[in-house]
C-alpha positions, 0 to 999 in steps of 0.5 A, a space after each residue: 497537463 491536467 492528464 499529468 497533474 492526474 497521474 501523478 496525483 494517482 501515484 501520491 495517493 497510492 503511496 499513501 494507501 501503501 504507508 497507511 496500509 503499513 503503518 495506519 495502524 499507529 494511528 489507531 492511538 490517535 483516532 480508534 474509528 480509523 481502524 474501520 478503515 484501516 483493517 479492509 486497507 490491509 486485508 486489500 494490500 495482503 490481498 493484491 501482494 499475495 495473490 499477485 494481482 494489479 490494484 485498480 489505482 495502477 490501470 488508471 495512473 496507466 491511462 491518465 499517463 497515456 493520455 499525458 502522451 506519456 509512456 505508461 508501464 506493465 509491471 505493478 506500482 510496487 514493481 514499477 516504483 518502489 521495487 527498484 529503491 528497496 529490491 533491485 532483483 525484482 518482484 518474485 512471488 516469494 518477496 510478495 509472499 514476503 511483503 504481505 506477511 510484512 505488511 501482517 507484521 507491522 500492524 499486528 505489531 501496532 495492534 499488540 502495543 494498543 491493545 496492551 496499552 488498553 489493558 495496562 490501563 485498567 
């Protein structure tokens, strides 16, 4: 029971990491110091997508799933949980680059709006 709950917790943390990487730039309107956590998160998320690396949370979740006597999965977190919902055809290298680029674009928009608002106040 513990291992299943731990695996589920890793899934939640993994999902929150992705949400923070994509949309965390908007939190800078609330607290500017978040930038020190957000930029490395974005860099890591984009590198994982562009390089095809496996996030360390995926093997951890698989280990916990095995300990709970559940079947692990072989693909990445995004391929296993998100792509079947968003892109049923599967994860191609082109799609990985597109996802990484979308993370950058979403954050450039947030940072651009933030910088514009700072400039406008002055």
